[in-house]
FIMI-696543 format. One record per residue: x, y, z of N, C-alpha, C, O in turn. Coordinates in steps of 0.05 Angstrom, whole numbers, padded with zeros to 5 digits, always signed. Example, Ala and Ser with C-alpha at 12.3 -4.5 7.8 and 13.67 -1.06 7.14 Angstrom:
+00264-00114+00156+00246-00090+00156+00264-00066+00156+00285-00066+00169;+00257-00045+00142+00273-00021+00143+00258+00001+00157+00268+00023+00161;
//
This chain:
-00016+00295-00353+00009+00306-00342+00031+00306-00363+00032+00288-00380;+00048+00327-00363+00069+00328-00382+00089+00349-00376+00088+00362-00355;+00108+00353-00394+00130+00372-00390+00131+00392-00413+00152+00403-00418;+00109+00395-00428+00109+00413-00451+00085+00431-00451+00063+00424-00441;+00089+00455-00462+00068+00475-00466+00063+00477-00495+00081+00484-00511;+00039+00472-00504+00032+00472-00532+00019+00498-00540-00001+00506-00528;+00030+00511-00560+00018+00536-00571+00008+00530-00599+00022+00517-00614;-00016+00540-00606-00028+00535-00632-00039+00560-00644-00051+00577-00630;-00036+00563-00670-00048+00586-00684-00077+00580-00690-00084+00559-00701;-00095+00599-00683-00123+00595-00687-00131+00596-00716-00153+00588-00724;-00114+00608-00733-00121+00611-00762-00111+00588-00779-00127+00575-00793;-00086+00582-00777-00075+00561-00795-00072+00534-00781-00068+00513-00794;-00075+00533-00754-00073+00508-00740-00044+00499-00733-00040+00478-00721;-00025+00515-00741+00003+00508-00735+00007+00509-00705-00002+00527-00691;+00021+00488-00694+00026+00488-00666+00056+00481-00660+00070+00471-00678;+00064+00488-00636+00092+00484-00628+00093+00476-00599+00078+00487-00583;+00111+00457-00593+00114+00448-00565+00137+00463-00552+00160+00463-00563;+00132+00475-00529+00153+00489-00514+00158+00473-00489+00140+00469-00473;+00183+00464-00485+00189+00449-00460+00186+00466-00435+00196+00489-00435;+00173+00455-00415+00170+00469-00389+00195+00463-00372+00207+00442-00375;+00201+00480-00353+00224+00475-00335+00217+00452-00317+00194+00447-00309;+00238+00437-00310+00235+00415-00291+00228+00426-00263+00238+00446-00255;+00210+00411-00250+00202+00419-00223+00206+00395-00204+00206+00372-00212;+00209+00402-00178+00211+00382-00157+00191+00388-00136+00192+00409-00123;+00172+00370-00132+00151+00374-00113+00157+00361-00086+00172+00342-00084;+00144+00372-00065+00144+00358-00040+00122+00337-00040+00099+00342-00048;+00129+00313-00033+00111+00290-00034+00100+00286-00005+00116+00281+00013;+00074+00287-00002+00061+00284+00024+00043+00260+00024+00026+00257+00006;+00046+00243+00044+00028+00220+00047+00006+00228+00066+00012+00236+00089;-00019+00226+00057-00042+00232+00074-00054+00206+00084-00062+00189+00069;-00055+00204+00110-00068+00180+00122-00098+00181+00117-00110+00202+00113;-00110+00157+00116-00139+00155+00111-00155+00171+00132-00176+00181+00126;-00144+00173+00156-00159+00188+00177-00162+00217+00169-00182+00230+00175;-00142+00228+00155-00144+00256+00146-00167+00259+00127-00183+00278+00129;-00169+00241+00108-00191+00243+00089-00218+00241+00102-00237+00255+00095;-00220+00223+00122-00245+00220+00136-00252+00245+00152-00276+00253+00153;-00232+00257+00165-00237+00282+00180-00246+00305+00162-00263+00320+00169;-00234+00306+00138-00242+00328+00119-00271+00325+00111-00286+00344+00110;-00280+00300+00106-00307+00296+00097-00327+00299+00119-00350+00308+00115;-00319+00292+00144-00338+00295+00166-00344+00324+00172-00366+00330+00182;-00325+00342+00167-00330+00371+00171-00337+00378+00200-00350+00398+00205;-00328+00361+00219-00333+00367+00247-00315+00388+00258-00323+00403+00277;-00291+00390+00248-00272+00410+00258-00262+00427+00234-00254+00416+00214;-00264+00454+00236-00257+00471+00214-00227+00469+00206-00220+00474+00183;-00210+00460+00225-00181+00459+00218-00175+00440+00196-00157+00444+00180;-00191+00418+00194-00185+00398+00173-00192+00410+00146-00177+00405+00127;-00213+00424+00144-00220+00437+00118-00199+00458+00111-00192+00461+00087;-00189+00473+00131-00169+00493+00126-00144+00480+00115-00132+00491+00096;-00136+00458+00126-00112+00444+00116-00116+00434+00088-00099+00436+00071;-00140+00423+00083-00146+00412+00056-00146+00435+00036-00136+00431+00013;-00157+00458+00043-00157+00480+00024-00129+00490+00018-00123+00497-00005;-00112+00490+00038-00084+00497+00034-00070+00477+00016-00054+00485-00002;-00076+00451+00019-00064+00431+00002-00074+00434-00027-00058+00431-00046;-00099+00441-00031-00109+00445-00058-00094+00468-00071-00088+00467-00095;-00089+00489-00056-00075+00512-00067-00046+00504-00075-00037+00510-00097;-00032+00490-00058-00005+00482-00063-00003+00462-00086+00016+00463-00102;-00023+00445-00088-00024+00425-00110-00029+00440-00136-00016+00434-00157;-00047+00460-00136-00052+00475-00160-00028+00491-00169-00025+00497-00193;-00011+00499-00150+00014+00513-00157+00036+00494-00165+00059+00503-00170;+00031+00468-00165+00051+00448-00172+00075+00449-00153+00098+00445-00161;+00069+00453-00127+00090+00453-00107+00090+00428-00091+00112+00419-00082;+00067+00415-00086+00066+00390-00072+00047+00371-00087+00033+00379-00105;+00048+00346-00079+00030+00325-00090+00026+00305-00068+00044+00299-00052;+00002+00294-00067-00006+00275-00046-00015+00249-00059-00039+00245-00062;+00003+00232-00068-00005+00207-00082-00024+00190-00065-00022+00190-00040;-00041+00175-00078-00058+00156-00064-00047+00129-00066-00030+00123-00084;-00056+00111-00049-00044+00084-00048-00067+00063-00048-00090+00070-00047;-00058+00038-00048-00078+00016-00046-00093+00017-00020-00116+00009-00018;-00079+00027+00001-00092+00029+00027-00115+00049+00026-00136+00043+00037;-00112+00071+00012-00134+00090+00009-00157+00077-00005-00180+00080+00003;-00151+00063-00026-00173+00051-00042-00188+00030-00026-00213+00030-00026;-00173+00013-00011-00186-00008+00004-00202+00003+00028-00224-00006+00033;-00190+00022+00042-00204+00034+00065-00229+00049+00056-00249+00050+00070;-00228+00061+00033-00251+00075+00023-00273+00056+00015-00297+00062+00019;-00266+00033+00006-00286+00012-00001-00301+00003+00024-00325-00004+00023;-00288+00004+00047-00301-00004+00072-00321+00016+00083-00337+00010+00099;-00319+00041+00073-00337+00062+00081-00362+00061+00063-00361+00072+00041;-00383+00048+00072-00406+00043+00055-00419+00068+00044-00427+00069+00021;-00422+00088+00061-00438+00112+00054-00421+00135+00043-00432+00155+00034;-00395+00133+00045-00378+00155+00036-00356+00146+00018-00337+00162+00013;-00357+00122+00008-00334+00112-00008-00330+00128-00034-00307+00132-00042;-00352+00137-00047-00349+00153-00071-00337+00180-00065-00320+00191-00080;-00345+00192-00043-00334+00219-00035-00304+00216-00028-00288+00233-00035;-00297+00195-00014-00269+00190-00007-00252+00186-00032-00230+00197-00034;-00263+00171-00051-00249+00166-00076-00244+00192-00091-00222+00197-00101;-00265+00208-00092-00262+00234-00106-00241+00252-00093-00227+00266-00106;-00240+00251-00066-00221+00268-00051-00193+00259-00056-00175+00276-00062;-00187+00233-00053-00159+00225-00056-00150+00226-00085-00126+00230-00090;-00169+00224-00104-00161+00228-00132-00154+00257-00137-00135+00263-00151;-00170+00275-00125-00164+00304-00129-00137+00312-00118-00122+00325-00131;-00132+00303-00093-00107+00311-00080-00082+00297-00091-00060+00307-00088;-00086+00275-00105-00064+00260-00116-00057+00269-00144-00035+00264-00153;-00075+00282-00158-00070+00290-00185-00066+00265-00203-00053+00267-00224;-00076+00242-00195-00073+00218-00210-00047+00203-00205-00043+00181-00216;-00030+00213-00187-00005+00200-00180-00011+00179-00159-00025+00184-00140;+00001+00155-00163-00005+00132-00146+00020+00120-00134+00040+00117-00148;+00019+00113-00109+00041+00098-00096+00041+00070-00106+00020+00059-00114;+00064+00057-00106+00066+00028-00111+00052+00014-00088+00047+00026-00066;+00045-00011-00092+00033-00027-00070+00053-00031-00047+00077-00030-00053;+00044-00035-00023+00063-00039-00001+00082-00063-00006+00105-00062+00002;+00072-00084-00020+00089-00107-00026+00112-00099-00044+00135-00107-00041;+00106-00082-00065+00126-00074-00084+00147-00056-00070+00171-00058-00076;+00138-00038-00052+00157-00021-00038+00175-00037-00020+00199-00032-00019;+00163-00056-00006+00179-00073+00012+00200-00089-00004+00223-00092+00004;+00192-00099-00028+00210-00114-00045+00233-00097-00054+00256-00106-00054;+00228-00072-00062+00249-00055-00071+00268-00048-00047+00292-00047-00051;+00257-00043-00024+00274-00037-00001+00290-00061+00008+00314-00058+00015;+00278-00085+00007+00293-00109+00014+00315-00114-00006+00337-00123+00002;+00310-00110-00032+00331-00113-00053+00354-00095-00048+00377-00103-00050;+00348-00070-00041+00370-00050-00036+00385-00058-00011+00410-00056-00010;+00371-00067+00010+00385-00076+00035+00403-00100+00030+00425-00102+00041;+00394-00119+00013+00410-00142+00007+00435-00135-00010+00456-00146-00005;+00432-00116-00028+00455-00106-00043+00475-00093-00025+00499-00097-00029;+00466-00078-00006+00484-00066+00013+00498-00087+00031+00521-00085+00037;+00482-00107+00039+00493-00129+00055+00514-00144+00041+00534-00153+00052;+00510-00148+00014+00530-00163-00002+00553-00146-00011+00571-00156-00024;+00553-00120-00004+00575-00103-00011+00574-00093-00039+00594-00082-00049;+00551-00095-00053+00549-00085-00080+00540-00056-00082+00540-00045-00104;+00533-00044-00060+00524-00016-00059+00530-00004-00032+00532-00018-00012;+00533+00022-00032+00538+00036-00007+00512+00040+00008+00490+00043-00004;+00513+00040+00034+00490+00044+00051+00479+00073+00047+00494+00092+00051;+00454+00076+00038+00444+00103+00033+00439+00118+00059+00432+00106+00079;+00442+00144+00058+00436+00161+00080+00407+00172+00076+00403+00191+00062;+00388+00158+00089+00360+00164+00084+00352+00192+00094+00332+00203+00084;+00366+00203+00113+00358+00228+00125+00369+00252+00110+00360+00274+00114;+00389+00248+00093+00401+00271+00079+00398+00269+00049+00398+00289+00035;+00395+00245+00039+00393+00241+00010+00363+00235+00002+00352+00216+00013;+00351+00251-00016+00324+00245-00024+00322+00217-00037+00339+00209-00052;+00300+00204-00031+00296+00177-00043+00286+00180-00071+00270+00197-00077;+00296+00163-00090+00286+00164-00118+00257+00157-00119+00248+00139-00105;+00242+00171-00136+00213+00166-00138+00206+00138-00147+00185+00128-00141;+00225+00126-00162+00219+00098-00172+00216+00078-00149+00205+00057-00153;+00225+00086-00125+00224+00068-00103+00195+00065-00092+00188+00045-00079;+00179+00086-00096+00152+00086-00084+00130+00094-00102+00107+00093-00094;+00135+00103-00126+00114+00112-00144+00114+00097-00171+00134+00087-00179;+00090+00096-00183+00088+00083-00209+00098+00101-00232+00108+00091-00252;+00094+00127-00229+00103+00146-00249+00116+00170-00236+00113+00174-00211;+00130+00186-00251+00144+00209-00241+00124+00229-00229+00107+00239-00244;+00126+00235-00203+00108+00254-00191+00116+00283-00196+00100+00301-00191;+00141+00287-00205+00151+00315-00208+00146+00325-00236+00164+00332-00251;+00120+00327-00243+00112+00337-00269+00090+00357-00265+00076+00358-00244;+00085+00373-00286+00064+00393-00286+00037+00378-00289+00035+00360-00306;+00018+00386-00274-00008+00373-00275-00025+00384-00298-00024+00408-00304;-00041+00367-00310-00060+00376-00330-00084+00389-00316-00089+00384-00293;-00097+00407-00330-00120+00421-00318-00146+00404-00319-00166+00412-00307;-00145+00381-00333-00169+00365-00336-00162+00336-00331-00142+00326-00341;-00179+00322-00316-00176+00294-00311-00203+00281-00313-00223+00291-00303;-00205+00258-00326-00229+00243-00330-00227+00216-00317-00208+00201-00322;-00246+00209-00300-00246+00183-00286-00272+00169-00291-00292+00181-00298;-00271+00142-00289-00295+00126-00291-00299+00111-00265-00281+00097-00256;-00323+00114-00254-00330+00100-00229-00346+00075-00234-00366+00076-00248;-00336+00053-00224-00350+00027-00227-00361+00019-00200-00350+00026-00179;-00384+00004-00200-00396-00004-00174-00376-00022-00159-00361-00037-00170;-00377-00019-00132-00360-00036-00115-00368-00065-00117-00392-00071-00117;-00349-00082-00117-00354-00111-00118-00360-00121-00089-00342-00119-00072;-00384-00131-00084-00390-00140-00057-00372-00161-00046-00366-00162-00022;-00362-00179-00063-00344-00200-00054-00318-00188-00045-00306-00198-00025;-00307-00168-00059-00282-00155-00051-00286-00141-00025-00269-00142-00007;-00308-00126-00022-00314-00112+00004-00316-00132+00027-00305-00127+00048;-00329-00155+00023-00331-00175+00044-00304-00186+00051-00299-00191+00075;-00287-00191+00031-00260-00201+00037-00244-00181+00053-00229-00188+00071;-00246-00155+00046-00232-00134+00061-00242-00133+00090-00226-00130+00108;-00268-00135+00094-00279-00134+00121-00269-00158+00137-00262-00155+00161;-00269-00182+00126-00259-00205+00140-00230-00203+00146-00221-00210+00168;-00214-00193+00128-00185-00189+00132-00180-00170+00155-00162-00174+00172;-00195-00148+00155-00191-00128+00177-00200-00140+00204-00187-00134+00224;-00221-00155+00204-00230-00168+00229-00209-00187+00240-00203-00189+00264;-00196-00203+00221-00175-00221+00230-00151-00206+00241-00138-00215+00260;-00144-00183+00228-00122-00167+00237-00127-00156+00265-00109-00157+00282;-00151-00147+00270-00157-00136+00296-00156-00158+00317-00146-00154+00339;-00166-00182+00310-00164-00204+00329-00135-00212+00336-00129-00218+00359;-00118-00211+00315-00090-00217+00320-00077-00196+00338-00061-00203+00356;-00084-00171+00334-00073-00149+00352-00083-00153+00380-00067-00149+00399;-00108-00160+00384-00119-00164+00410-00105-00187+00424-00099-00185+00448;-00100-00208+00409-00086-00231+00421-00057-00224+00429-00048-00232+00450;-00044-00208+00412-00016-00200+00419-00016-00182+00443+00001-00184+00461;-00036-00163+00445-00037-00145+00468-00043-00161+00494-00031-00155+00514;-00061-00181+00492-00067-00197+00516-00042-00213+00524-00037-00217+00548;-00027-00223+00504-00002-00238+00511+00018-00220+00524+00032-00229+00543;+00021-00196+00515+00040-00177+00528+00032-00171+00556+00049-00168+00574;+00005-00168+00561-00004-00161+00588+00001-00184+00608+00005-00179+00631;+00001-00208+00598+00005-00231+00616+00034-00236+00623+00040-00251+00641;+00052-00223+00608+00081-00227+00613+00091-00207+00634+00096-00184+00627;+00093-00215+00658+00102-00198+00680+00132-00195+00678+00147-00214+00672;+00141-00170+00682+00170-00165+00683+00182-00158+00656+00205-00149+00654;+00166-00162+00634+00176-00155+00607+00169-00126+00601+00147-00117+00606;+00189-00112+00590+00184-00085+00582+00172-00084+00554+00176-00102+00538;+00158-00062+00548+00144-00060+00522+00164-00060+00499+00160-00072+00479;+00187-00045+00503+00207-00044+00482+00219-00071+00476+00225-00077+00453;+00222-00088+00496+00232-00115+00492+00212-00132+00476+00220-00147+00458;+00186-00128+00481+00166-00143+00466+00166-00134+00437+00164-00150+00418;+00168-00108+00432+00168-00097+00405+00193-00108+00390+00191-00116+00367;+00216-00108+00403+00240-00118+00391+00237-00148+00383+00246-00157+00362;+00225-00163+00401+00222-00192+00396+00202-00196+00373+00207-00213+00356;+00181-00181+00372+00162-00184+00350+00174-00176+00323+00170-00189+00303;+00190-00154+00323+00204-00146+00299+00223-00167+00289+00226-00172+00265;+00238-00179+00308+00257-00200+00300+00243-00224+00288+00252-00235+00269;+00220-00231+00300+00205-00254+00290+00194-00248+00262+00194-00265+00244;+00185-00223+00258+00175-00215+00232+00197-00215+00211+00193-00223+00188;+00221-00206+00219+00244-00206+00201+00252-00234+00193+00258-00239+00169;+00251-00253+00211+00257-00281+00204+00237-00292+00185+00244-00307+00167;+00212-00284+00188+00191-00293+00170+00195-00282+00142+00192-00297+00122;+00203-00257+00140+00208-00245+00114+00232-00258+00100+00231-00263+00076;+00253-00263+00116+00276-00276+00104+00269-00304+00094+00278-00312+00072;+00254-00319+00109+00245-00346+00101+00228-00345+00076+00232-00361+00058;+00210-00325+00075+00193-00322+00051+00210-00315+00026+00206-00325+00004;+00230-00297+00030+00248-00289+00008+00264-00313-00002+00266-00317-00026;+00274-00329+00016+00289-00353+00008+00271-00373-00007+00280-00386-00026;+00247-00375+00003+00228-00394-00011+00222-00384-00040+00222-00400-00058;+00218-00358-00043+00213-00347-00069+00238-00350-00087+00236-00357-00111;+00261-00345-00075+00286-00348-00091+00291-00377-00100+00298-00382-00123;+00286-00395-00081+00289-00424-00088+00269-00432-00109+00275-00448-00127;+00245-00421-00107+00224-00427-00127+00232-00418-00154+00229-00432-00174;+00242-00393-00155+00251-00382-00181+00274-00399-00193+00275-00404-00217;+00292-00407-00176+00315-00423-00185+00305-00450-00195+00315-00461-00215;+00286-00462-00181+00275-00488-00190+00262-00486-00217+00265-00503-00234;+00247-00464-00221+00234-00460-00247+00254-00456-00269+00251-00466-00291;+00275-00441-00263+00297-00436-00282+00310-00463-00290+00315-00468-00313;+00317-00479-00269+00329-00505-00275+00311-00523-00292+00320-00537-00310;+00285-00522-00285+00266-00538-00300+00265-00529-00330+00264-00546-00348;+00265-00503-00334+00264-00493-00361+00289-00500-00377+00288-00507-00400;+00312-00500-00363+00337-00507-00376+00336-00537-00384+00345-00544-00406;+00326-00554-00366+00324-00582-00372+00306-00587-00395+00312-00603-00413;+00283-00574-00395+00264-00577-00417+00276-00567-00443+00271-00579-00464;+00291-00545-00442+00303-00535-00467+00324-00555-00478+00325-00559-00502;+00340-00566-00459+00360-00586-00468+00346-00610-00480+00355-00621-00500;+00324-00619-00467+00310-00642-00478+00298-00636-00506+00298-00653-00524;+00288-00612-00509+00276-00604-00534+00297-00603-00556+00292-00612-00579;+00321-00593-00549+00343-00592-00569+00352-00620-00576+00357-00626-00600;+00353-00638-00556+00362-00665-00561+00341-00680-00578+00349-00694-00597;+00316-00676-00572+00295-00689-00588+00295-00678-00617+00291-00693-00636;+00300-00652-00620+00301-00641-00647+00325-00652-00663+00322-00658-00686;+00347-00656-00649+00371-00667-00662+00365-00696-00671+00373-00704-00693;+00352-00711-00653+00346-00739-00660+00327-00740-00684+00330-00757-00702;+00307-00723-00684+00288-00723-00706+00301-00715-00732+00296-00727-00753;+00320-00696-00731+00334-00688-00755+00351-00711-00765+00353-00715-00789;+00365-00725-00746+00382-00748-00755+00365-00770-00767+00373-00781-00788;+00341-00776-00755+00324-00796-00766+00314-00789-00793+00312-00805-00811;+00306-00763-00797+00296-00754-00823+00318-00757-00844+00312-00766-00866;+00343-00749-00838+00365-00751-00857+00370-00781-00864+00376-00788-00887;+00368-00798-00843+00374-00826-00848+00353-00838-00866+00360-00854-00884;+00328-00832-00863+00306-00843-00880+00309-00833-00908+00305-00848-00927;+00316-00807-00911+00319-00796-00938+00343-00809-00953+00342-00813-00977;+00365-00814-00939+00388-00825-00951+00384-00855-00959+00396-00864-00978;+00366-00868-00944+00361-00896-00951+00340-00898-00973+00333-00920-00982;
//
């Protein structure tokens, strides 16, 4: 990917870089279900949508970055994981979303800055979000016509860990659903609000723990630095004293 058009003389080999105009693409997130429907070929509409996306991507009008979720969900598909990988790589043009943890951290940092009065509250519905908030690299670039990938065998231990994690998540959802059903008189929106509040408290507690941990490490490094400077000064004084005697 780049922003230059290279022209070269076939006789003397002289070449020149011509800058391409800046472009702004529409960024579309494709759920893993879309990829699965395209590969299953059970309904023609999914293939038609995919063909339209291929055309728009080839015209550098849209891009569909892939994420860690696509990679992990594809690993769980034992018989179609390679086909799923090839599809999300093709539609993404090599552009990748940041991990969910990194995106949450950036959003939390922005929210804290707004809360502390260091920044204005952004208008998410009118102002485009900067790509640095969700992508590893600039998605608004011209795509190369050639991409080379290397496929490595799936690690069975990683696949087993993903399967166990998904099973635990489903069990937690089932337990939450059963708990909601047992609460007579409670409305669904009230339950969702309560769960969101509990999750928010957990995130704040985790953020404070990480912040306190970073501060403790910083204090420890400062103490060690001071001790090292003091020990160096003592050694220098002792060396001068021995030489003078």
